C-alpha positions, 0 to 999 in steps of 0.5 A, a space after each residue: 476480536 469483533 468487526 466493529 469498525 464495519 458493523 456500525 457503518 454498513 448500509 450508510 455513509 461512512 462517517 468514520 473519523 480518524 479517531 475511530 479507525 485508529 482505535 481499531 488499530 490500538 485493538 490489533 496492536 498487540 497481535 502485530 507487536 507480538 508477531 512481527 519478528 516471527 514475520 521477518 523470519 518467515 518472510 510473511 506476515 503471520 496467521 494470527 497477524 492477518 487473522 486480527 487485521 480481517 477480523 477487525 474489518 481492515 479489509 473492508 475499509 475501501 469496500 463498496 457499501 453494497 458489499 458491506 464495506 465502509 468506504 472510509 475517506 481518503 485522510 483517515 485511511 492514509 492515517 491508518 496505513 501510516 500507523 499500521 506501519 509504524 507498528 509493523 511495516 509489513 502490516 501496513 503494507 499488506 493492509 495498503 494492498 488488501 484495501 486498494 484491491 477491495 476498491 476494485 470491487 466497484 468495477 465488478 457486478 454486485 454478484 461477482 464482487 460478493 463472491 470475491 470479497 465476501 466476508 472481508 477476505 484478503 485479496 492480493 494482486 499485481 498491476 505488472 503486465 507479465 500475463 497473457 489473456 486469450 479470448 475464449 467463449 465466455 472469458 479468457 485463458 490466463 498464463 503468466 508469472 507475476 513478481 512481488 505479489 505481496 500477501 499472496 500466502 494469505 490471499 483468497 483471490 489473486 488480481 493479475 495484469 495481463 495483455 489480451 492477445 489475438 492470436 500472436 499479436 497483443 490487442 491495441 485499444 483505441 489510444 494506441 495502448 495495449 489492452 490491459 486487462 485485470 483477471 481475478 483468479 482464485 488463489 487455489 488455481 495460482 502457484 506461489 514460488 519461493 522467491 521472497 528473499 529480500 533486503 527489507 519488508 520481509 514480512 510482506 511475503 511478496 513472492 512470484 505467482 504463476 497462473 497457467 492456462 486458467 480460464 477466467 469468466 469475462 465478468 471477473 475481468 476489467 480493463 485496467 485503464 479503460 473500465 468505468 466504475 459502476 459506482 459513482 461516489 468519491 472513493 471510486 472516482 479516484 484511478 487505481 494508481 492514485 488509490 494505490 501509490 498514494 497509500 504506499 507513500 504513507 508506509 514510509 512515513 510510518 517507518 520514519 515515525 517509528 525510527 524517530 521514536 525508537 532512536 529517542 528511546 535508545 538515546 535516553 538510555 545509552 551512554 556511549 563508549 568513552 562518554 560519561 553522560 547519556 546520548 540523549 543529553 547531547 545538544 548536537 543529538 537534540 538538533 538532528 532529532 528536530 531536523 528529523 521531526 521537521 522532515 517527517 511533519 513537513 512531508 506528511 503535512 504536504 502529502 495530507 494537504 494534497 490528499 485533502 485537495 483530491 477528495 474535495 475534487 472527487 466529492 464535487 464529482 469531478 475527476 482529479 485535475 492534472 494540477 492535483 495529480 502533479 502535486 499528488 506524484 510530487 507529495 509521494 516522492 518528496 515524502 519517500 525521500 524525506 522518510 529515507 533522510 529521517 531513517 538514515 539520520 537516526 541509524 547513524 546517530 545511534 552508532 553500533 547499537 543500530 546494527 544488530 539484527 532485531 534492532 528496531 533501527 536496523 529494520 527501519 533502515 532496511 524497510 525504508 530502502 526497500 519501500 523506496 525502490 517501488 514505482 510508487 515513490 520512484 525519483 523518475 516522477 520528478 522528471 515525468 512530473 517536472 515536464 508538466 510545469 514546462 507545458 509538456 503534460 504529465 508523463 509516465 515512466 
């Protein structure tokens, strides 16, 4: 498999359309479909699936051009997350994590970025501040334990979020916040714990990772909320949470799309007990599928409308406005809740056919409820964003 989606774009603006990148998705589709059940059983994406994503260049889509990346625009990127998630939710999730990690190369020197992200490797990470960074000549001593490090078994490097300590006290920045610092650690210097036994999204391999007293040079660290991007181009004017949390909302869209398609295929063939006609011939079923389509399509349209507005703003050379950030939060949570409604409806309509392990609707149900536990789409954002419309600013959880 060749890295055609990257080779054609090296050295210049992306110019890639949604169609271009979805053709690349079609090229990896057979591998993802063939290995998705094994990923569920092994609780991590298969080596073959990860190799296919990497060979096709997916983890370079948000890497800066200086390091051979594509800098794909936001809307085609979100469509890619959704389509991969429709095929295999774990693959879509891993792609969203790895591509967002690659975008952080904009905070590193060119030499360090090439060292970490060279050859389109997958890089895992966690922004949970579960570690301690102690200053030392030339860098930091890092220790901690981070949960939910998706894809850690395949990672060459792992970004971990730490709090810088001066002695026994956390260092406090100018705005009264702790000094949160992301440190990039070689995966070989981290220990993966066998903790990923989950309701859904089992193929993501989101295990705990432990780092014990590892020295990280300062140039492989940067302030999570305080660092300035070294690259002044649209993609890198988005903050990390705007990149990452927006991407994750599209995983749910892919799962919802898969649930509708799976149910319709089932309903065309299934004749329910005590019935003489196919489930799909019932007007009530037609109405419920129509509602599910409306929920899915309207949620997708709203999220894409907001993403387009975000891209317009950063393309004009400005950061995302508070008004647009408020809309981004609302669009993400709205999409999550709409997609959950879609999946629950399709599962219920399918009857007992949906309850068996290995049945697509069973996995969709488990996956959407697992995805929607993530902070990216937490209902807490209704409250913390609603206060903006009362003149109280945008709150944080």
